[in-house]
N, CA and C atoms of all chains as a GROMACS GRO file, in nm:
protein
  462
    1MET      N    1   1.195 -12.234   2.099
    1MET     CA    2   1.128 -12.238   1.972
    1MET      C    3   1.191 -12.176   1.878
    2ALA      N    4   1.183 -12.203   1.742
    2ALA     CA    5   1.240 -12.167   1.617
    2ALA      C    6   1.124 -12.045   1.582
    3ALA      N    7   1.184 -11.931   1.561
    3ALA     CA    8   1.092 -11.841   1.491
    3ALA      C    9   1.038 -11.880   1.372
    4LYS      N   10   0.891 -11.865   1.328
    4LYS     CA   11   0.835 -11.895   1.182
    4LYS      C   12   0.878 -11.780   1.106
    5ILE      N   13   0.975 -11.816   0.970
    5ILE     CA   14   1.005 -11.720   0.908
    5ILE      C   15   0.929 -11.705   0.780
    6THR      N   16   0.879 -11.594   0.711
    6THR     CA   17   0.809 -11.594   0.599
    6THR      C   18   0.866 -11.524   0.510
    7TYR      N   19   0.849 -11.517   0.387
    7TYR     CA   20   0.941 -11.494   0.283
    7TYR      C   21   0.833 -11.454   0.163
    8THR      N   22   0.879 -11.344   0.073
    8THR     CA   23   0.806 -11.322  -0.072
    8THR      C   24   0.902 -11.306  -0.174
    9ILE      N   25   0.917 -11.417  -0.229
    9ILE     CA   26   1.018 -11.388  -0.364
    9ILE      C   27   0.936 -11.298  -0.461
   10GLN      N   28   0.980 -11.174  -0.483
   10GLN     CA   29   0.888 -11.058  -0.575
   10GLN      C   30   0.948 -11.105  -0.689
   11LYS      N   31   1.046 -11.141  -0.732
   11LYS     CA   32   1.134 -11.156  -0.833
   11LYS      C   33   1.248 -11.219  -0.876
   12GLU      N   34   1.253 -11.316  -0.949
   12GLU     CA   35   1.378 -11.418  -0.981
   12GLU      C   36   1.457 -11.301  -1.073
   13LEU      N   37   1.574 -11.296  -1.049
   13LEU     CA   38   1.655 -11.172  -1.141
   13LEU      C   39   1.768 -11.291  -1.206
   14GLY      N   40   1.766 -11.394  -1.183
   14GLY     CA   41   1.867 -11.479  -1.229
   14GLY      C   42   1.904 -11.590  -1.173
   15ASP      N   43   1.955 -11.718  -1.266
   15ASP     CA   44   2.032 -11.842  -1.201
   15ASP      C   45   2.205 -11.822  -1.178
   16LEU      N   46   2.237 -11.789  -1.087
   16LEU     CA   47   2.398 -11.827  -1.111
   16LEU      C   48   2.442 -11.983  -1.155
   17SER      N   49   2.324 -12.067  -1.106
   17SER     CA   50   2.417 -12.193  -1.125
   17SER      C   51   2.272 -12.294  -1.087
   18ILE      N   52   2.311 -12.430  -1.134
   18ILE     CA   53   2.195 -12.522  -1.085
   18ILE      C   54   2.279 -12.620  -1.067
   19ALA      N   55   2.224 -12.702  -0.954
   19ALA     CA   56   2.328 -12.820  -0.887
   19ALA      C   57   2.244 -12.970  -0.962
   20PRO      N   58   2.294 -13.055  -0.961
   20PRO     CA   59   2.258 -13.169  -1.007
   20PRO      C   60   2.122 -13.189  -0.942
   21ASN      N   61   2.120 -13.181  -0.834
   21ASN     CA   62   2.018 -13.182  -0.752
   21ASN      C   63   1.853 -13.138  -0.779
   22GLY      N   64   1.892 -13.031  -0.823
   22GLY     CA   65   1.810 -12.911  -0.884
   22GLY      C   66   1.768 -12.789  -0.839
   23TRP      N   67   1.853 -12.750  -0.709
   23TRP     CA   68   1.896 -12.672  -0.637
   23TRP      C   69   1.936 -12.544  -0.738
   24LYS      N   70   1.880 -12.444  -0.731
   24LYS     CA   71   1.966 -12.287  -0.832
   24LYS      C   72   1.990 -12.198  -0.699
   25LYS      N   73   2.111 -12.175  -0.733
   25LYS     CA   74   2.176 -12.046  -0.653
   25LYS      C   75   2.140 -11.926  -0.733
   26GLN      N   76   2.045 -11.843  -0.682
   26GLN     CA   77   1.963 -11.722  -0.753
   26GLN      C   78   1.998 -11.630  -0.691
   27LEU      N   79   1.985 -11.524  -0.798
   27LEU     CA   80   1.971 -11.362  -0.713
   27LEU      C   81   1.848 -11.342  -0.707
   28THR      N   82   1.750 -11.324  -0.641
   28THR     CA   83   1.597 -11.259  -0.616
   28THR      C   84   1.602 -11.138  -0.534
   29TYR      N   85   1.476 -11.078  -0.538
   29TYR     CA   86   1.445 -10.955  -0.503
   29TYR      C   87   1.328 -11.021  -0.416
   30THR      N   88   1.342 -11.027  -0.248
   30THR     CA   89   1.312 -11.099  -0.170
   30THR      C   90   1.259 -11.002  -0.043
   31SER      N   91   1.144 -11.028  -0.004
   31SER     CA   92   1.096 -10.976   0.125
   31SER      C   93   1.125 -11.117   0.198
   32TRP      N   94   1.174 -11.044   0.319
   32TRP     CA   95   1.180 -11.146   0.477
   32TRP      C   96   1.112 -11.082   0.568
   33ASN      N   97   1.020 -11.178   0.637
   33ASN     CA   98   0.904 -11.152   0.718
   33ASN      C   99   0.858 -10.991   0.729
   34ASN      N  100   0.823 -10.974   0.598
   34ASN     CA  101   0.739 -10.842   0.573
   34ASN      C  102   0.772 -10.739   0.550
   35ARG      N  103   0.938 -10.736   0.556
   35ARG     CA  104   1.022 -10.616   0.581
   35ARG      C  105   1.018 -10.564   0.422
   36GLU      N  106   1.103 -10.478   0.404
   36GLU     CA  107   1.102 -10.430   0.264
   36GLU      C  108   1.197 -10.534   0.179
   37GLU      N  109   1.152 -10.583   0.077
   37GLU     CA  110   1.253 -10.622  -0.044
   37GLU      C  111   1.377 -10.588  -0.059
   38LYS      N  112   1.462 -10.725  -0.049
   38LYS     CA  113   1.606 -10.688  -0.027
   38LYS      C  114   1.674 -10.781  -0.201
   39PHE      N  115   1.803 -10.735  -0.240
   39PHE     CA  116   1.849 -10.842  -0.323
   39PHE      C  117   1.905 -10.957  -0.222
   40ASP      N  118   1.844 -11.102  -0.280
   40ASP     CA  119   1.918 -11.193  -0.210
   40ASP      C  120   2.011 -11.273  -0.280
   41LEU      N  121   2.077 -11.327  -0.219
   41LEU     CA  122   2.162 -11.444  -0.310
   41LEU      C  123   2.150 -11.568  -0.224
   42ARG      N  124   2.130 -11.701  -0.226
   42ARG     CA  125   2.102 -11.795  -0.205
   42ARG      C  126   2.063 -11.924  -0.291
   43SER      N  127   2.064 -12.047  -0.232
   43SER     CA  128   2.033 -12.151  -0.261
   43SER      C  129   1.873 -12.162  -0.242
   44TRP      N  130   1.826 -12.236  -0.363
   44TRP     CA  131   1.682 -12.313  -0.326
   44TRP      C  132   1.633 -12.420  -0.395
   45ASN      N  133   1.562 -12.473  -0.327
   45ASN     CA  134   1.487 -12.603  -0.396
   45ASN      C  135   1.393 -12.562  -0.519
   46GLU      N  136   1.362 -12.652  -0.595
   46GLU     CA  137   1.282 -12.613  -0.750
   46GLU      C  138   1.174 -12.544  -0.708
   47ASP      N  139   1.069 -12.606  -0.585
   47ASP     CA  140   0.945 -12.509  -0.597
   47ASP      C  141   0.968 -12.406  -0.447
   48HIS      N  142   1.092 -12.391  -0.424
   48HIS     CA  143   1.148 -12.231  -0.361
   48HIS      C  144   1.046 -12.272  -0.210
   49THR      N  145   1.080 -12.390  -0.158
   49THR     CA  146   1.002 -12.411  -0.046
   49THR      C  147   1.125 -12.468   0.038
   50ALA      N  148   1.214 -12.466   0.018
   50ALA     CA  149   1.358 -12.497   0.090
   50ALA      C  150   1.483 -12.400   0.026
   51MET      N  151   1.569 -12.336   0.170
   51MET     CA  152   1.640 -12.244   0.070
   51MET      C  153   1.792 -12.290   0.186
   52THR      N  154   1.895 -12.246   0.145
   52THR     CA  155   2.039 -12.217   0.217
   52THR      C  156   2.046 -12.123   0.287
   53LYS      N  157   2.152 -12.094   0.377
   53LYS     CA  158   2.165 -11.998   0.421
   53LYS      C  159   2.235 -11.864   0.268
   54GLY      N  160   2.197 -11.760   0.320
   54GLY     CA  161   2.273 -11.690   0.202
   54GLY      C  162   2.288 -11.518   0.270
   55ILE      N  163   2.285 -11.450   0.117
   55ILE     CA  164   2.305 -11.324   0.203
   55ILE      C  165   2.242 -11.197   0.138
   56THR      N  166   2.186 -11.113   0.199
   56THR     CA  167   2.100 -11.004   0.164
   56THR      C  168   2.172 -10.847   0.102
   57LEU      N  169   2.132 -10.820   0.017
   57LEU     CA  170   2.210 -10.700  -0.033
   57LEU      C  171   2.103 -10.595  -0.062
   58THR      N  172   2.143 -10.448  -0.009
   58THR     CA  173   2.008 -10.336  -0.006
   58THR      C  174   2.045 -10.301  -0.155
   59LYS      N  175   2.005 -10.183  -0.184
   59LYS     CA  176   2.024 -10.181  -0.364
   59LYS      C  177   2.167 -10.097  -0.347
   60GLU      N  178   2.181 -10.005  -0.275
   60GLU     CA  179   2.351  -9.944  -0.268
   60GLU      C  180   2.444 -10.038  -0.277
   61GLU      N  181   2.427 -10.161  -0.223
   61GLU     CA  182   2.522 -10.252  -0.195
   61GLU      C  183   2.522 -10.361  -0.343
   62ALA      N  184   2.398 -10.371  -0.372
   62ALA     CA  185   2.398 -10.427  -0.545
   62ALA      C  186   2.467 -10.346  -0.597
   63LEU      N  187   2.453 -10.196  -0.603
   63LEU     CA  188   2.492 -10.181  -0.737
   63LEU      C  189   2.655 -10.153  -0.681
   64LYS      N  190   2.672 -10.139  -0.575
   64LYS     CA  191   2.825 -10.140  -0.562
   64LYS      C  192   2.905 -10.298  -0.605
   65LEU      N  193   2.818 -10.397  -0.572
   65LEU     CA  194   2.869 -10.558  -0.609
   65LEU      C  195   2.898 -10.538  -0.748
   66ARG      N  196   2.799 -10.486  -0.829
   66ARG     CA  197   2.793 -10.457  -0.969
   66ARG      C  198   2.916 -10.394  -1.029
   67ASP      N  199   2.930 -10.303  -0.964
   67ASP     CA  200   3.073 -10.219  -1.000
   67ASP      C  201   3.183 -10.293  -0.985
   68ILE      N  202   3.223 -10.356  -0.842
   68ILE     CA  203   3.276 -10.411  -0.831
   68ILE      C  204   3.354 -10.523  -0.914
   69LEU      N  205   3.261 -10.614  -0.954
   69LEU     CA  206   3.256 -10.697  -1.055
   69LEU      C  207   3.287 -10.701  -1.190
   70ASN      N  208   3.216 -10.554  -1.224
   70ASN     CA  209   3.289 -10.502  -1.396
   70ASN      C  210   3.435 -10.446  -1.346
   71GLU      N  211   3.494 -10.429  -1.244
   71GLU     CA  212   3.628 -10.405  -1.248
   71GLU      C  213   3.733 -10.502  -1.240
   72ILE      N  214   3.658 -10.647  -1.205
   72ILE     CA  215   3.773 -10.787  -1.186
   72ILE      C  216   3.833 -10.799  -1.338
   73ASP      N  217   3.918 -10.845  -1.297
   73ASP     CA  218   3.987 -10.901  -1.436
   73ASP      C  219   3.966 -11.065  -1.422
   74PHE      N  220   3.875 -11.105  -1.460
   74PHE     CA  221   3.849 -11.254  -1.399
   74PHE      C  222   3.979 -11.346  -1.472
   75ASP      N  223   4.007 -11.314  -1.603
   75ASP     CA  224   4.167 -11.385  -1.656
   75ASP      C  225   4.290 -11.369  -1.554
   76GLU      N  226   4.306 -11.272  -1.474
   76GLU     CA  227   4.376 -11.276  -1.412
   76GLU      C  228   4.402 -11.330  -1.256
   77LEU      N  229   4.255 -11.374  -1.209
   77LEU     CA  230   4.274 -11.424  -1.083
   77LEU      C  231   4.270 -11.566  -1.098
   78MET      N  232   3.260 -13.109   1.901
   78MET     CA  233   3.355 -13.038   1.870
   78MET      C  234   3.369 -12.966   1.749
   79ALA      N  235   3.364 -12.851   1.787
   79ALA     CA  236   3.370 -12.763   1.632
   79ALA      C  237   3.505 -12.767   1.563
   80ALA      N  238   3.454 -12.798   1.454
   80ALA     CA  239   3.602 -12.803   1.358
   80ALA      C  240   3.648 -12.691   1.336
   81LYS      N  241   3.808 -12.647   1.310
   81LYS     CA  242   3.892 -12.572   1.311
   81LYS      C  243   3.877 -12.507   1.141
   82ILE      N  244   3.853 -12.377   1.168
   82ILE     CA  245   3.822 -12.320   1.019
   82ILE      C  246   3.941 -12.248   0.992
   83THR      N  247   4.016 -12.271   0.863
   83THR     CA  248   4.142 -12.186   0.819
   83THR      C  249   4.094 -12.100   0.737
   84TYR      N  250   4.122 -12.003   0.677
   84TYR     CA  251   4.104 -11.942   0.573
   84TYR      C  252   4.223 -11.832   0.519
   85THR      N  253   4.239 -11.814   0.401
   85THR     CA  254   4.344 -11.710   0.361
   85THR      C  255   4.262 -11.648   0.283
   86ILE      N  256   4.255 -11.482   0.308
   86ILE     CA  257   4.205 -11.384   0.214
   86ILE      C  258   4.315 -11.373   0.132
   87GLN      N  259   4.283 -11.378  -0.014
   87GLN     CA  260   4.459 -11.394  -0.103
   87GLN      C  261   4.406 -11.224  -0.189
   88LYS      N  262   4.269 -11.187  -0.186
   88LYS     CA  263   4.271 -11.072  -0.220
   88LYS      C  264   4.145 -11.012  -0.191
   89GLU      N  265   4.106 -10.863  -0.151
   89GLU     CA  266   4.001 -10.805  -0.127
   89GLU      C  267   3.973 -10.724  -0.238
   90LEU      N  268   3.855 -10.783  -0.309
   90LEU     CA  269   3.804 -10.697  -0.428
   90LEU      C  270   3.736 -10.590  -0.409
   91GLY      N  271   3.691 -10.574  -0.336
   91GLY     CA  272   3.601 -10.402  -0.328
   91GLY      C  273   3.532 -10.430  -0.180
   92ASP      N  274   3.469 -10.336  -0.126
   92ASP     CA  275   3.353 -10.302  -0.007
   92ASP      C  276   3.250 -10.271  -0.064
   93LEU      N  277   3.141 -10.360  -0.040
   93LEU     CA  278   2.990 -10.306  -0.046
   93LEU      C  279   2.965 -10.182   0.033
   94SER      N  280   2.961 -10.233   0.171
   94SER     CA  281   2.924 -10.119   0.269
   94SER      C  282   2.994 -10.111   0.406
   95ILE      N  283   3.035 -10.026   0.465
   95ILE     CA  284   3.067 -10.040   0.601
   95ILE      C  285   2.967  -9.984   0.688
   96ALA      N  286   2.960 -10.073   0.811
   96ALA     CA  287   2.864 -10.088   0.948
   96ALA      C  288   2.965  -9.996   1.020
   97PRO      N  289   2.865  -9.894   1.092
   97PRO     CA  290   2.926  -9.812   1.213
   97PRO      C  291   2.986  -9.876   1.309
   98ASN      N  292   2.996 -10.033   1.325
   98ASN     CA  293   3.081 -10.098   1.400
   98ASN      C  294   3.196 -10.111   1.330
   99GLY      N  295   3.225 -10.060   1.221
   99GLY     CA  296   3.371 -10.111   1.142
   99GLY      C  297   3.343 -10.228   1.062
  100TRP      N  298   3.250 -10.313   1.060
  100TRP     CA  299   3.259 -10.435   0.962
  100TRP      C  300   3.234 -10.400   0.818
  101LYS      N  301   3.317 -10.470   0.762
  101LYS     CA  302   3.279 -10.432   0.587
  101LYS      C  303   3.221 -10.556   0.548
  102LYS      N  304   3.106 -10.533   0.439
  102LYS     CA  305   3.080 -10.624   0.352
  102LYS      C  306   3.150 -10.637   0.213
  103GLN      N  307   3.223 -10.733   0.198
  103GLN     CA  308   3.309 -10.722   0.118
  103GLN      C  309   3.286 -10.878   0.009
  104LEU      N  310   3.377 -10.826  -0.101
  104LEU     CA  311   3.390 -10.937  -0.198
  104LEU      C  312   3.560 -10.979  -0.180
  105THR      N  313   3.532 -11.072  -0.150
  105THR     CA  314   3.716 -11.119  -0.154
  105THR      C  315   3.754 -11.219  -0.240
  106TYR      N  316   3.839 -11.278  -0.218
  106TYR     CA  317   3.908 -11.394  -0.336
  106TYR      C  318   3.966 -11.458  -0.201
  107THR      N  319   3.906 -11.586  -0.167
  107THR     CA  320   3.976 -11.631  -0.051
  107THR      C  321   3.912 -11.808  -0.056
  108SER      N  322   4.065 -11.818  -0.001
  108SER     CA  323   4.046 -12.006   0.021
  108SER      C  324   4.029 -12.046   0.163
  109TRP      N  325   3.916 -12.121   0.174
  109TRP     CA  326   3.871 -12.184   0.298
  109TRP      C  327   3.932 -12.312   0.337
  110ASN      N  328   3.990 -12.327   0.424
  110ASN     CA  329   4.032 -12.445   0.472
  110ASN      C  330   4.127 -12.500   0.352
  111ASN      N  331   4.244 -12.437   0.301
  111ASN     CA  332   4.330 -12.460   0.212
  111ASN      C  333   4.275 -12.544   0.081
  112ARG      N  334   4.161 -12.542   0.057
  112ARG     CA  335   4.127 -12.534  -0.061
  112ARG      C  336   4.133 -12.432  -0.167
  113GLU      N  337   4.082 -12.443  -0.273
  113GLU     CA  338   4.071 -12.348  -0.405
  113GLU      C  339   4.009 -12.224  -0.373
  114GLU      N  340   4.086 -12.147  -0.419
  114GLU     CA  341   4.046 -11.987  -0.410
  114GLU      C  342   3.863 -11.965  -0.429
  115LYS      N  343   3.804 -11.897  -0.354
  115LYS     CA  344   3.638 -11.883  -0.430
  115LYS      C  345   3.627 -11.717  -0.411
  116PHE      N  346   3.528 -11.650  -0.485
  116PHE     CA  347   3.487 -11.538  -0.503
  116PHE      C  348   3.418 -11.592  -0.347
  117ASP      N  349   3.401 -11.453  -0.243
  117ASP     CA  350   3.337 -11.483  -0.105
  117ASP      C  351   3.284 -11.353  -0.098
  118LEU      N  352   3.146 -11.354  -0.030
  118LEU     CA  353   3.052 -11.195   0.012
  118LEU      C  354   3.007 -11.262   0.166
  119ARG      N  355   3.108 -11.149   0.223
  119ARG     CA  356   3.051 -11.150   0.348
  119ARG      C  357   3.094 -11.036   0.441
  120SER      N  358   3.030 -11.019   0.521
  120SER     CA  359   3.080 -10.919   0.630
  120SER      C  360   3.214 -10.966   0.731
  121TRP      N  361   3.274 -10.895   0.716
  121TRP     CA  362   3.436 -10.900   0.835
  121TRP      C  363   3.480 -10.778   0.914
  122ASN      N  364   3.508 -10.825   1.063
  122ASN     CA  365   3.581 -10.721   1.132
  122ASN      C  366   3.679 -10.648   1.088
  123GLU      N  367   3.701 -10.538   1.131
  123GLU     CA  368   3.839 -10.486   1.090
  123GLU      C  369   3.938 -10.512   1.040
  124ASP      N  370   4.001 -10.637   1.174
  124ASP     CA  371   4.126 -10.690   1.150
  124ASP      C  372   4.091 -10.845   1.048
  125HIS      N  373   3.954 -10.846   1.023
  125HIS     CA  374   3.951 -11.014   0.965
  125HIS      C  375   4.007 -11.114   1.010
  126THR      N  376   3.946 -11.098   1.176
  126THR     CA  377   3.984 -11.215   1.238
  126THR      C  378   3.827 -11.247   1.293
  127ALA      N  379   3.709 -11.227   1.241
  127ALA     CA  380   3.568 -11.240   1.261
  127ALA      C  381   3.478 -11.209   1.156
  128MET      N  382   3.408 -11.303   1.134
  128MET     CA  383   3.321 -11.264   1.008
  128MET      C  384   3.189 -11.340   1.007
  129THR      N  385   3.076 -11.276   0.960
  129THR     CA  386   2.980 -11.320   0.939
  129THR      C  387   2.957 -11.470   0.833
  130LYS      N  388   2.806 -11.533   0.845
  130LYS     CA  389   2.772 -11.627   0.740
  130LYS      C  390   2.791 -11.570   0.607
  131GLY      N  391   2.843 -11.597   0.516
  131GLY     CA  392   2.802 -11.542   0.375
  131GLY      C  393   2.823 -11.662   0.248
  132ILE      N  394   2.838 -11.600   0.122
  132ILE     CA  395   2.813 -11.705   0.032
  132ILE      C  396   2.935 -11.710  -0.066
  133THR      N  397   2.981 -11.816  -0.090
  133THR     CA  398   3.085 -11.843  -0.190
  133THR      C  399   3.045 -11.853  -0.321
  134LEU      N  400   3.112 -11.829  -0.417
  134LEU     CA  401   3.074 -11.848  -0.563
  134LEU      C  402   3.196 -11.865  -0.645
  135THR      N  403   3.161 -11.954  -0.758
  135THR     CA  404   3.270 -12.030  -0.819
  135THR      C  405   3.323 -11.921  -0.928
  136LYS      N  406   3.382 -11.899  -0.997
  136LYS     CA  407   3.437 -11.811  -1.098
  136LYS      C  408   3.321 -11.801  -1.197
  137GLU      N  409   3.246 -11.923  -1.246
  137GLU     CA  410   3.152 -11.936  -1.322
  137GLU      C  411   3.038 -11.849  -1.265
  138GLU      N  412   3.007 -11.855  -1.134
  138GLU     CA  413   2.893 -11.824  -1.080
  138GLU      C  414   2.892 -11.632  -1.058
  139ALA      N  415   3.044 -11.601  -1.028
  139ALA     CA  416   3.038 -11.456  -1.007
  139ALA      C  417   3.053 -11.410  -1.187
  140LEU      N  418   3.070 -11.455  -1.251
  140LEU     CA  419   3.033 -11.391  -1.396
  140LEU      C  420   2.928 -11.386  -1.429
  141LYS      N  421   2.807 -11.479  -1.386
  141LYS     CA  422   2.678 -11.498  -1.422
  141LYS      C  423   2.634 -11.398  -1.334
  142LEU      N  424   2.667 -11.375  -1.212
  142LEU     CA  425   2.643 -11.267  -1.126
  142LEU      C  426   2.650 -11.136  -1.196
  143ARG      N  427   2.779 -11.128  -1.243
  143ARG     CA  428   2.806 -11.005  -1.292
  143ARG      C  429   2.709 -10.946  -1.440
  144ASP      N  430   2.671 -11.080  -1.508
  144ASP     CA  431   2.572 -11.013  -1.622
  144ASP      C  432   2.442 -10.997  -1.571
  145ILE      N  433   2.383 -11.095  -1.440
  145ILE     CA  434   2.266 -11.026  -1.409
  145ILE      C  435   2.228 -10.905  -1.355
  146LEU      N  436   2.355 -10.847  -1.267
  146LEU     CA  437   2.350 -10.731  -1.219
  146LEU      C  438   2.320 -10.631  -1.340
  147ASN      N  439   2.429 -10.656  -1.408
  147ASN     CA  440   2.427 -10.519  -1.547
  147ASN      C  441   2.293 -10.544  -1.639
  148GLU      N  442   2.227 -10.676  -1.602
  148GLU     CA  443   2.066 -10.662  -1.685
  148GLU      C  444   1.963 -10.593  -1.594
  149ILE      N  445   1.985 -10.551  -1.459
  149ILE     CA  446   1.896 -10.506  -1.407
  149ILE      C  447   1.872 -10.389  -1.422
  150ASP      N  448   1.734 -10.306  -1.404
  150ASP     CA  449   1.699 -10.180  -1.403
  150ASP      C  450   1.670 -10.110  -1.264
  151PHE      N  451   1.777 -10.061  -1.188
  151PHE     CA  452   1.747 -10.085  -1.043
  151PHE      C  453   1.661  -9.960  -1.028
  152ASP      N  454   1.621  -9.880  -1.140
  152ASP     CA  455   1.513  -9.764  -1.107
  152ASP      C  456   1.370  -9.814  -1.097
  153GLU      N  457   1.401  -9.962  -1.150
  153GLU     CA  458   1.250  -9.995  -1.178
  153GLU      C  459   1.226 -10.091  -1.064
  154LEU      N  460   1.299 -10.112  -0.972
  154LEU     CA  461   1.291 -10.241  -0.873
  154LEU      C  462   1.241 -10.137  -0.754
   0.00000   0.00000   0.00000
């Protein structure tokens, strides 16, 4: 039996990309199964009723990711 | 039959966190199945022989994510 997953998207923080089928890769601040909100990176359909697998980040991890991204020389990679 | 997955981590860009069991949540620049490298966010064991599911980002998505993270007021969330 598949467990029922509940989620509440508290805030849509930004869109990374939008696919031709309307799915958006988004950073959101989302609570899964009524747990504390986390930063959440995954793709969603237009009305947020379906999603891909993705990754959740704590605040500390999101801050670290910000710092790492700010240090990357994107022209060099 | 499970398909054989190949990967080459071209660059470890930074660690977001390290779990007590040694697994690191990392941003890497990784080629999956000999395709073009992508930015890749997931956890890896210490010698990079095992990994969790994660998310890959194009350069454009990584730049967008950087900009989104730079605009977040982390104290407000």
